[in-house]
N, C-alpha and C positions, 0 to 999 in steps of 0.2 A: 570643747574638750574632745579629743579623738575617741573613736569607738573601735574596738577590736572584736573581730568575729571569733567564734569558738575555734575555727581552723587556724587563725593567726595565733591565738593563745596556745593551742596545742603544738604548733610549729615552734613557738618560742620555748616552751617547756622541753621540747625534744633536743634542744641544743645543749650539749654537755659543756662543762667549764673549760676543759682542755682545748676543745675546738674554738670556743669563743676567744680565749687568750691568744692562741696561736694565730688566729685570723685578725683580730681587732687590736690586741694589746701585746704583741710579741715581746716587747722590751720589758714587760712586767713578769714574764715567765722565766723561771730559773730551773735548770735540770739539776736535781739533787743526786740521784744515782739510779741506775737501771731504768725502770719504768715509772719512777717517782719524780714529781715536780713540786715546786712551791712558788709563791709569788714574791716579788721583790719587796713588797710592802709588808707581807706577813709570812715570815719564814716558818711559822708553825702550822700554816695552812697547807696541807699536803694533798697533791692531786695525783691520781693513778692514771695509767695509760688508757683506761676505759672512760675517763672523764669524771669519775666519782671523786669527791673531795671531803676532807674532814679538817676542821679547824681545832687542833688539839688544845691550844691554850684556852679556848672558849667552850670546848666540849660539845660541839655540834657539827653537822656536815650536810651534804646533799649530793645531788647529781647534776642538776641543770644549772646553766648559766643564770637563769632567771632567779633561782634561789640565792645564788652568790651575790647578784646585784642588790637584792632586797635585804638579805640577812647580813652580809659582810660590808657592802658599800653603803647600806642605809638608805637606798632609794625607795620611793613609793612605787607601787605596782605599775602605774601608768607611765612613770618615767622610765622604768626598766623595760617595759614593753616598747616604748618609743625607740630605744636603742636596738633591741633584738628584732624588731619588725622593720627596721630600716631596709631600704630597697637595694642593699648591696648583695653581691654574689658571693656565696660561701664556697670554699673549695670542698670537694667531696670528703665526707667524714673519714672514710677509710684511708685517705691520703695523709691524714694528720694523726692517725692513731698507730702508726707503725714504728714509732720511736725514732724517726728520722728527723734530723735538724734541717728541715726544708725552709728555704727563704721564699716568702710570698712577694711576688713582684707587683701585684696589683696595688693601685693607689688606694690608701685608706681614706675614708671620708671622716673629717673631724666633726663631732657632734658637740657644738657649743651649747651650754645651758642657756635657758631663756634669760633675757635681761630684765632687771627690775627698772622701774621708772626713775628711781633715785639710787644714789650710792651712799646713803646715810650710814648704814650699818658697816660698810666697808671702811669709810672714813673713820667712824668711831672706833672700830676694832684695831685698825693699823696705827692710828694716832695713839691709841691706848697702849700700844706696844712700843711707842717712842718714835715712830717713823714720822718724818717731817710732813706737815699737811700740804705744803707747796709741792713736794715731790709726789705725794699721792694724787693731787689734783692734776699735775702734769701727765702722769701715767694714765689717768682716766680720760683726759682730753685727747690723748694720742691713741686711745683704744687698746692700750696695754693692760688695762685693769677695769673691771666692772663688777657690779653686784648682781647675783643670780636670783632667779625665782625657782621654786617657792621657798628655798631655805636661806636666802640672803647670804650665800657664801661669797668669799673673795674669789674671783676668777682672774688668773694671770694668763695673758695671751702671748703667744709667740708667732711671728710671721715669717713666711719663706721669702726667697729672693724676689718674688713677684709682688710682695706686699699682701699676700693672702694668708689668713689665719691658718696655721698648720699645727698648732700645739696649744693646749690649755690645761692648767692645773687648778684645783680648787682647794680652798682652806676654809673651814667652818669659822664663823664669827661669834658663835654662841658659847665659846669656852670649851667645847668638846674637841678632842684631838682627832679630828676627821680631816683627812687630806688625801689627795690622789690625782691622777691624770684623767682628763676627759677621754671618753672612748674615741679611738681613731687618732690620738695625739702622736705626732712624730717628734721624738726627743731631740732630733737634730736642731729643731727650732724652739727649744725651751726658752722661757722668759729671759730677755736680755735687754741691755741698753747699748745701742750701737754708736760708736764713735771711731774715728781714725786716730790711732795713737800707737806708739811702740810698745806699750804695756797693756796686757789683757788681764783683767781681774776675774777670778773664778770662784763661784759659791755653790753650795749644795742646793739652796732653795731660793725662791723669789723673795721671801721675807728677809733672808740673810743679805741678799743683794741690796734691797732697799734700806736695810739697817746700815750697811756700809756706806751707801750713798748719803744717808743722813749724817753719819760721823764725818764724812768728808766735807759736807756743807757746814757742820759745826766748826770744823778746824780751819777751813780755807774760804768758806763762802761759795764754793763751786762744787758741783757734784757730777757733772757730765763731761769732764775733760778727757776721760779714758773709757774704753769699752768695758762692759761688765756682762758676764754670762752666768746664768744658773744652770745646774746640771739636772735638775729634777730628781735629786737624791743620789747617793752613792751607796755602795754595799761593800762589806768586807769580803775578800777572797776566801774561797773554801780551802781547807787543808790540802785537798787533792789538786787544787789549781791555785797556787800561791800568787799568780799574777792576774791582773784584770786588764780589759781592753781600755783604750782611751775613750772616755765618755763621748757619745755621739755629738752632744751639743758643743763640747770643746773642740772636737775634731772639725766640725763644720765651721765654727768660728775662726779657727786657724786657716782653713781653706779660703775663707772669704775676707780675711784680714792679713794679706801678705806682708803688711808693714810691721806686724807684731814681732818684736825681738825678745821680749821678756814676758813671763807668765807668773802672776802672783796668785798663789793658791790660798784662799781664805776658808778652808774646810773646817769641819767641827773638831772639837777637842775630845773625840771618842775613838774607839778602836776602828770603826769603819772609816771615819774621816782621816785618821792618821795613816791607815793602810792605803787608802786611795791616794793621799798626797805622796807617799813613798813610791807607789807604783807609777803614778803619772809622771813624777819627776824623773824616775829611772828611765822611762820610755822616751821622754822629750828633751832630756838635758843635753843631748848632742847637738840639737838644732836651736834651742832656746835657753836664755838665762832663766833658771827656775828659782822662784822665791817662795819658800814655805812660810806663810804668814797667817797662822791660825789666830783667832782672837786671843789677846793676852789675858782675858778674864772670862770665866764662864764657859759654857759648852759651845756656844755659837755666836755669830756676830750680833744677834739681837740681844743676847745676854750682856754682851760687852756694851752695846749702845745704852741699854737701860742702866747699867752700872755707871757709865759716864754721866748720864742725866741725873742720877741720884747724887753723885759727887758735886755736880754743878749746883743742884738745888741746895745741898748742904752748905756750900760756900756762900750762896746768896743769903741763906738764913743766918749764917754767922755774921755776915757784914751788916745785915739789917738789925 
């Protein structure tokens, strides 16, 4: 187990949340107005330009990034320290507290969670949500999916053009709604299944992607004939900015797949998903055939998958 000196702990506590997000997770930071920010995952968690933060829906706040990782992300102290004491160079604090939307050119280092010796909890959790076990095993064998320690979360991995891990997101397997991106993740390389085809399928999350793959296998016996990419979440545009940018993962996939002629959007049946579908279709329809294909039942693709499996089970029971 690593040991941290008083000086290292003091340095970690001195890093404010705004500096941390702007440096390590810039895609998670959203400018609300003036000197106020929030996170993409929690819009009620407000951050001021001096780095102080308050999570209004939960009624508590703090100043340091260490507090955020422990209280909001649910990390243990040693895990949070491992992230904040990493040997990366931070930009000077004054440079990021001036309210300027500066882009950091330095390459971020992805911090992958430690691997468990087995993937039993991941297989149990995902198969319990209806995802095909063969698909789960294929993803594990190819390094796209593994089980983490000490929490036994699902870790979905994305690779860059050189085959190096550049993105990872986690999902709790214990029933809690705990999810997010690993520190240093580059959303351009969000979880995906690469194939050469004229149609690209787009999803909000890795679980939605695997759910759709399972549906395709149920219907056709094949699930890898066309490329699929997850976006790592979408968000609804603010009233002051009615349009959104093309998600980084989708933009990168289109650059790397010049053969794509059609884009099928399988986003959620909620306000954020529908808004994202409309905006993406509006921006890309001149160059691609756009197909809005939200799940015909439930909120997302996993809801629809479980609905189909319940129907199949009912038919089997009726016949028997």
